[in-house]
N, C-alpha and C positions, 0 to 999 in steps of 0.2 A: 662187287664194288671195287675190291682191290685189283681184280683183273682188268676192270675198266681203266683204273688209274695207270696200270702198267702199260696198257695199249696206248693211252694218251702220251705217256712218257716216251714210248718207243717211237711214236710219230714225230715228236719233237726232236728226238735224237737223230732220226733219219733226215729231218729238215736241216739240222745243224751240220750233219755230215755231208750233205749234198754239196758238191763243188760248185754248182751253178747258183751261188747265193749272192751274186753281184759283188759290190765293193762296199767298204765301210769308210766313214768319215768320223774323226774324233768329235765328241760332244763335250763341250766344256761345262763345268759346274755353273759358271756365270750364265750361260745361255739357258741351261736347264732351269735355273732358279727364276730367270726372267719370264719363262714361258708360263702360261696359265694352265695349270693341270686340273683336269675335270674330276668330278665326283667318282666317276667310274674307275679312276686310278687310285682311289683312296687307300687301298691296302698295300700298294706297291712301294717298296723302298726305291724311290727315284734316283737316289745317290748311286745306286748300282749301275745306272745307265751311263756309259762312257763312250759309246759308239752309236752311229746311225748306219743301219743297213740300207743300201740304196741300189738301184739298178733295175732295168726292165725285167730281169728274171726273178726278182723278189716277189713272191706271192704271199700276201697277208692272210692270216687266219683269224678266226673269231677269238677275241681276247688279247690279240697282239697290241702292244702300245705303240703309238705313232706320234711323231712330232710333225705338226702340220701348220701351214700358214693360212690365215683367213684371207680369202680372195674377194668375196662379195657377201655382204650381209643379206640374209633372207629371213625366214621364219624365226630362227633363233638368233636374237641380237645379244643374248647374254649366255654365259656358260656357268653352270653350277660348279663351284669349287668343292674340294673335300670337306670344307667347313660348313657348307650349305649356302654360303654367300653367292649371289648371282652376279658375276663380274661382267661388266659391259665389254662387248667385243668391237674391235675396229679392224678395218682392212689392214693387213700387214702384221697383225698380232700372230705370234706363234703360240700354239696350244698343244697340250698333250692329252690325247684322247685314246679310246680303244676302238678297234674294229669290232663290229657286231651287227647282227641282223635285227631288223625292226618290223614288228607287226602291230599296226595301230590303225584300225579302220577310220578313226576320226582324224588321223594325222598322216603318217607316212608308212608305206611299205618299202622296205629296202633290204639289201643283202650285202654281204662282204664281197668286194670286188676281187678279181683275180690278178690285180696289178696295183702298182703304187701311183697310178694316175689320179687326176682330179676327181673328187667325189664330194659327198655332202655330209654336213653335220645334221643328223636326223633326230637327235635327242639332246636336250639341254644338259643332261647329265654327262655328255661326252661320248657319243657313239658316232663313229665314222662308217659310212656305207654308201653303196651305189643305189640311187633312187630308182624304184620301179613304178610307183604310183603315189598319188597324194589326194587327200580329200579336197573338194572344191573350196572349202573354207580356209584352207591353208595357203600361205604364200609359198613360193618356191623355197627350198631349204637353203641355208647358208652354205656357200661354196667354199671348200677348203682344198689346199694343195699339199698332199703328203710330202714331207721332206726326207723321211726315212723311218724305219722301224727302230725303236730303242733296243739297244743290245748291251750286254755286259762286257767285261774286259776280255772274255774269251770269244766274243762275237756271237754269243747265243742271244736270240731275240727274247725280250721280256714279254711274258704273257701273264694275265691275271691268275691263271691256274697255279703258277709258281708261288703265289702268296695266299692260296686258299686256306681256310681253316683246316687243321689236321683232322684226318679221318679217325673217328672214334666209334666204338660199338654202341648200339642202342642200349639204354637202360631198361631193366625189367619193369621199373616203376617210372612213370612219367606223369606230369600234370594232366588234368582234364583238358582236352583239346577241342576247340571250336574252330571251324573253318568258315570264312566268308567267301562265297563265290557268287557269280552273277551272270546276267544275260549277255552282257557285252561290255566293252570299254565305256566308261562314264555312266555306269548303272548305279553308282553310289556305293561301291564296295569299300573303298578306303574310308569314306565318311562313316559308313556303318561299322567297320572294324574299329575305328577310332572311338566312336561313341560307345560301342560295346566295351572296349577297354576302359573307358572313362567310368562307365557304370559299375563294372566289376571292381575297379579300384575304390570307388565310392563306398562299396559294401565291405571294404577291408581286405580284399584279395590282392595278392602279389601276382602281377601279370607279365608275361613275356610274349613277344610277337615275332612273326617272320613273314616276309613276302617271298613266296616260293618261286613265282615266275614273273616275267615282265621284261622291261628294258631298263638298263642301269640309269637311275636317277634317284636323288635323295628325298624328293618331296614327300613321298608316302612314308618313308622311314621317319623323317622328322615329325610328321603328323602323328604317327603312332607313339613316338617318344613323348611328344607334347601331351598326348592324352593320358599319359601316366604309366606306360609300359616300362618296366625296369631295364629290359634289354631287348633290342630289336635287331634282327639279322635279316639279310636278304641274299638273293642268289649271287650277288657279287662277292659276298663273303665265302661262297663255295667255289669261286673262281670263274664265274661266267659274266660277261658283259651284258648278255641278254639270253633268254631261253627260247627264242624263236629258232626253229629248225634244229633244236637239240633233241637227241633221241630219248625215248621213254626211259631206258635204264639210267641215262644221265639225269633226267628230271627226278626220277625216284631217288637217286643218290643225293641230289640237292635237298629234297624233302627229308631224307634220313639225316643228313649232316646237320641241317639247321635245327631240327627237332631234338637231335641227340645233344647238341651243344646247349640248347635251352634247358633240356631236362636235367642237366647237372646243376642248374641254379635252384635256389629254394623258392620255387614259384608254385602258385596254386592253380593257375590256368594259363594255357597257351592259346593265342589267337593267331590263326594263319590266314593270309590273304592269297588267293589264287587269281592272277591277272586275267584280263580279257574275258571272253565269254565262252559258253559251252560249245560253240562251233569252231573255236580256235583249236587247231590240231593238238598242240601240246597240252592244252588245258583239258580237252576231251579225253585224251589218252591217260592223263594223270588221274582224273576223277574216276575213270573206269578201272583203275589199277588196284589190285589187292593191297599193294603197299600203302596207298592212300587210305583205304578202308581200315587198315590195321592201326593207323595213327590218328584217326579222327573220331571223336565221340559224338559230334553234332555239327550241323551245317545251318548257317543263316544265309538265306538266298536273297540277293539284291536284284531288283528289277525296276524298270521304268514305268510299267503299267501292269494291270491285272492279267492280261493275256500272256505277257512275258513271264510273269510269276508262275502261272499255271503250267505253261510249256516247260519251264525250267524245273519246277518241282517234279513234274511227271517224268522228265528225262532222268533226274537224279534217282528217283524211286525205282527205275528199271533195274538198278544194279544189285540190291537196293542200298541207298545211303541214308543215314539218319537226318532227314531235313526237319529241323525243329521250329523254324520260324521264317517269315518273309520280312524284308525291309528294303531299303534303297530309295531311289528317287520317287517312287510311287507314293511314299508316305507323306509327300508334300500336299497331297490331295486326300481329304477325308473320304470323298466318294470313291476314289481309286482304292483306298484301304478297304472299304466295305466290299467292293467288288472282289478284291484279292482274297479276303476272308471267305466269302461265299464260294469262290472258285477252287481254292486250295484246301479249305478246312483247317488251315494253320493260323496261329496268331500272327498278326501283322504289327510290327513294332516300329513306332515312330523314332526318329533320332533323339527326341527329347526323352522318351521312355527309356531308351537304351542308356543315354548319358546319365540319367538319374538313378540308374540301377534298379529300375522297376521290373525288370525281367531277369529271372535267375533260372537258368536251365536245370532240369532235373539231372542228378548225377548220383552215381554210386560212390560212397565214401567210406573210409575207415573210421574207427571209433573216434580218432582224434581230429577228424574233419578233413584229412588229406584225401584227394581223389586217388583212385587206384585204377590200374589197367584191368579191364575185363577181357582178357585175350580170347576166351572161347567165343564170346559174342562177336568180337571183331573178326576173328578168323572165319566164322560162319558167313559174315557179310562178304568178306574177301573171296571165299570160295564160290559164293553165288554169282560173283561177277563174271566167272568163266562159263556159266551154264547157258 
């Protein structure tokens, strides 16, 4: 973990030391304040930005902050601010967003470009990228013109990683942890996680939550907070604008950091959400990782139909992982619920059942009711993932 951070720091230092860094332009406080800054930048002290790095030789990296001008409104006509408010965009607006990759089968596929030329706003939370493909149901993305990377007084580019949560070791004791994963984007994962949190809170538990992977936007975080979670973290807190094309060690570090920071709170249960579906590369690698098995006590699987539920549950059991129940979009249909029960042999939980606290997962607990880590059981699961 610390070696990874050291490598990332060295890469940044090499970038800063590279003489082919283009030129800089002063960035006034008035201009900075007038620009609409996105949710993805919420952890950054924007007052430290006093220069704009410009030039054809400047190559952006994932997490770099960029001042851009809106050229043409497309799919995203609004930008989510750090407060959660969705501000209307107009051609000519200057916005502060982050470069990042995007993986969204129902929306856009996009990557960080190798230049500061015209690109797209591919997520309302403030992600700038070069479009590769889009769903037929999506308009073309909003077009933006990068005006320069934000830099500090020394000319160092500002990156989300510079404002990440501090690295802390794992606690030997952590709250009982449930993970919500699913077949694909829009399978009902966030709704399931929110209602699960709501139900746990209704039964008197103190709950924390984390979205481990995805693309920087606040909608899911606000939803989990509204459901009653006392603290909600996401991968942007770990310094990433998105987790698409992030290496497995980096995703494991995100998981470690978010759960470690939540574990220091007086919480009874953690609820984790893993974005996208089982065929998404980073999701698949994380779920197959011993690091994930060690930190998760149970899984609720979200699916859109019984066949998806069966395929997903069987995929997870290969490692094996403790799948406790099925939920998601399929629970809108009583018939689909019965099909899923028959196919998987697992309880199928409707959103109402979850929200009312009618399902309480089995757990090992100390005499005073606090959940405890059963490391031997989780280590055995983790070890089996490599067999």
